[in-house]
N, C-alpha and C positions, 0 to 999 in steps of 0.2 A: 265522603266514602260510606260505601252500604255494605255491611258481609252478613250475609245469609249462613244462619249455622244449626244443623241438626240438631234434637237433643236427645237424650236417652235415658229414659225412666227421671224426663225434667229436670234432665240437669244441660246445660250448653257449656260448653269447652271452648274458647277462643284462646290461640295462642301464636304465636310466630307472626304476628303482624310485621308489616316494615310497609314505609313509604318513604320513598321520592320529594323530597322539599326544593317547593322552586325556589331560584336564587333569590328573590327578594321577599322572601319569607323571614320574617323578622323573628326573634326569638322575644319568651314572655311565657304568661297565663293562658291555657288556655282548656275550656273545657268540652269532653265529649260525653254524650247525652244518648243513654243504651235507652230502648225500651220495647216493649213488646208489641210486635205487628202480627202475630198471628192471627190469622183469617179464620173466621166465625168465632172466635173466642170471648166467652162473652167479658165485659170489662172486669167483671169480678174475679176473674180468673188472671189475670193478666197479670202479668207482672209489673210491680210499681218501677217508676220513671228513675235513671239512677245517670249520676252524675260524676263523671270523673273529670278530677284536674290533672293536668298534664302541665308541667314546667320543660319550655325549650330552653339549651343553655346555647350561645356561639361561643366554642371553644378557640374559633382560630383569631388571634390578636387581628385588631382592623391591620389594615397594611403600612399605613404612616408609625406605626408601631414597632413593626420590623423591619424598616429603613432607621431611624433612630437608634438602636441597638446595634444593628453592624457598624454605624458610625463610631459607639460607644465604645468598643472593644480598642484601647489603645496598645500598640506595640512595646511587650514589654524589653525593656535591657537588661545588664546586669549594671548594680552600682559598684563602685570601686571607694 
């Protein structure tokens, strides 16, 4: 994914990024690399490369756990 951002007084603000993940995308740790690609800017003036660690977690239980949970609930009756 590429996002181009205009700067104001040398500051770039990025917000409200959203993306849809492929169903085969796995949970885990991923790195987003940010680098300055301003055309004509000499390397000494470019922003240093930045790495952002992103951890993706799957909050949905696996399908087999959902089936086990529904079978676990025994019918409750009164004790005499």
